[in-house]
C-alpha positions as CSV (number, residue, x, y, z in Angstrom):
1,X,110.2,105.9,25.4
2,X,113.3,107.7,24.1
3,X,114.2,111.0,25.8
4,X,115.5,114.1,24.1
5,X,119.2,114.6,25.0
6,X,118.7,118.3,25.4
7,X,116.1,117.6,28.1
8,X,118.6,115.2,29.8
9,X,121.4,117.8,29.6
10,X,119.2,120.6,31.0
11,X,118.1,118.4,34.0
12,X,121.6,117.2,34.9
13,X,123.3,118.7,38.0
14,X,126.6,118.2,39.6
15,X,126.8,115.7,42.4
16,X,126.5,117.0,46.0
17,X,127.1,115.6,49.5
18,X,126.7,116.7,53.0
19,X,129.3,116.2,55.8
20,X,128.1,116.9,59.4
21,X,130.9,117.7,61.8
22,X,130.6,118.4,65.5
23,X,133.0,121.2,66.1
24,X,132.9,121.1,69.9
25,X,135.8,118.9,70.7
26,X,135.4,119.3,74.5
27,X,131.8,117.9,74.2
28,X,133.1,115.0,72.1
29,X,135.7,114.2,74.8
30,X,133.1,114.4,77.6
31,X,130.8,112.1,75.7
32,X,133.5,109.5,75.1
33,X,134.4,109.6,78.8
34,X,130.8,109.0,79.7
35,X,130.7,106.1,77.2
36,X,133.7,104.5,79.1
37,X,132.0,105.1,82.4
38,X,128.8,103.5,81.2
39,X,130.6,100.5,79.8
40,X,132.5,100.1,83.1
41,X,129.4,100.4,85.2
42,X,127.5,97.9,82.9
43,X,130.4,95.4,83.2
44,X,130.2,95.5,87.0
45,X,126.5,95.0,87.3
46,X,125.4,93.5,84.0
47,X,124.0,94.9,80.8
48,X,120.8,96.5,82.2
49,X,120.5,100.3,82.4
50,X,117.9,100.0,85.1
51,X,118.8,101.8,88.3
52,X,122.0,103.1,89.8
53,X,124.6,105.3,88.3
54,X,124.1,104.0,84.8
55,X,120.8,105.9,84.5
56,X,122.5,109.1,85.6
57,X,125.4,108.5,83.1
58,X,122.9,107.8,80.3
59,X,120.9,110.9,81.1
60,X,124.1,113.0,81.0
61,X,125.0,111.4,77.7
62,X,121.6,112.5,76.2
63,X,122.2,116.0,77.4
64,X,125.6,116.0,75.8
65,X,124.1,114.6,72.5
66,X,121.7,117.6,72.4
67,X,124.6,120.0,73.0
68,X,126.7,118.3,70.4
69,X,123.9,118.6,67.9
70,X,123.8,122.4,68.5
71,X,127.6,122.5,67.7
72,X,127.3,120.3,64.6
73,X,127.8,122.1,61.2
74,X,126.6,120.4,58.0
75,X,129.0,121.2,55.2
76,X,127.4,121.0,51.8
77,X,129.9,120.2,49.0
78,X,129.4,120.1,45.3
79,X,131.5,118.5,42.5
80,X,133.3,121.0,40.3
81,X,132.9,119.3,36.9
82,X,135.7,117.7,34.8
83,X,137.3,120.9,33.5
84,X,137.4,122.8,36.8
85,X,138.6,119.7,38.7
86,X,141.4,119.1,36.1
87,X,142.3,122.8,36.3
88,X,142.4,122.6,40.2
89,X,144.8,119.6,40.0
90,X,147.0,121.4,37.5
91,X,147.2,124.5,39.7
92,X,148.7,122.4,42.5
93,X,151.4,120.3,40.7
94,X,153.0,117.5,42.6
95,X,156.5,116.3,42.6
96,X,157.7,112.9,41.3
97,X,154.9,110.4,41.2
98,X,152.3,112.6,42.9
99,X,149.8,114.2,40.6
100,X,149.3,117.1,42.9
101,X,150.7,118.8,46.0
102,X,148.7,117.4,48.9
103,X,149.5,120.3,51.2
104,X,148.0,122.9,48.8
105,X,145.6,120.9,46.9
106,X,143.4,119.7,49.8
107,X,142.6,123.1,51.2
108,X,142.0,124.5,47.7
109,X,139.7,121.5,46.8
110,X,137.6,121.7,49.9
111,X,137.2,125.5,49.5
112,X,136.4,125.2,45.8
113,X,133.7,122.6,46.5
114,X,132.2,124.2,49.6
115,X,128.7,125.4,48.8
116,X,127.4,126.0,52.3
117,X,129.0,127.4,54.1
118,X,131.1,128.9,51.3
119,X,134.7,129.5,52.2
120,X,138.0,130.7,50.8
121,X,141.2,128.7,51.0
122,X,142.4,130.9,53.9
123,X,139.1,130.3,55.8
124,X,139.4,126.6,55.3
125,X,143.0,126.6,56.5
126,X,142.0,128.5,59.6
127,X,139.1,126.0,60.2
128,X,141.4,123.0,59.6
129,X,143.6,124.2,62.5
130,X,140.6,123.5,64.8
131,X,139.7,120.2,63.2
132,X,141.4,116.9,63.9
133,X,142.9,114.8,61.1
134,X,139.8,112.6,60.8
135,X,137.5,115.6,60.4
136,X,139.7,117.1,57.7
137,X,139.8,113.7,55.9
138,X,136.0,113.5,56.0
139,X,135.8,116.7,54.1
140,X,138.6,116.0,51.7
141,X,137.5,112.4,51.0
142,X,134.0,113.6,50.2
143,X,135.4,116.2,47.8
144,X,137.5,113.5,46.2
145,X,134.6,111.1,45.8
146,X,132.3,113.9,44.5
147,X,134.8,114.6,41.7
148,X,136.2,111.2,40.9
149,X,133.7,108.5,41.6
150,X,130.6,107.6,39.6
151,X,127.3,108.7,41.1
152,X,125.4,106.0,42.9
153,X,122.3,104.8,41.1
154,X,118.9,105.1,42.8
155,X,119.4,103.6,46.3
156,X,117.7,100.4,47.3
157,X,114.4,101.2,49.0
158,X,114.3,100.2,52.7
159,X,110.6,100.9,52.8
160,X,109.9,98.6,49.9
161,X,112.0,95.8,51.4
162,X,110.3,96.3,54.8
163,X,106.9,96.1,53.3
164,X,107.7,93.1,51.2
165,X,109.1,91.3,54.3
166,X,106.0,92.1,56.4
167,X,104.9,89.0,58.2
168,X,101.2,89.8,57.4
169,X,102.1,90.3,53.7
170,X,100.4,93.8,53.8
171,X,101.8,96.5,51.5
């Protein structure tokens, strides 16, 4: 059945994505140290977690996971649309072969796309000083993808495939 283009236009929204970042670097470091301890302990005694210091290490890791969850912020980002994206690139001209200045464009792009929490370029720059390169890249790459890559089609259904693969054949 053909759809009316006006209905399609009215229902279209800009693409969004969410990027969760744990902002407690000390907790991340503590967790990674415990992962190494657990790996070392497992190598000495085998792969089982039953008994001994491995149980204590695993319990502390679970405590840290809960603390890390409390310090995780989910950044909701939204595409700008073609004209605003083009204007943003033009506002940060590059030199030579670069289309834009990566030092000024990145912070401006993240700030422009940030829906929740909303932020200014200055606020993003202050936040970025407390993020590592990988965390900054996670935000910037998401912003880039939102504005330059085609939206994914309806994702494959894991539930439908699990039901179809049921050994009893039940649906």
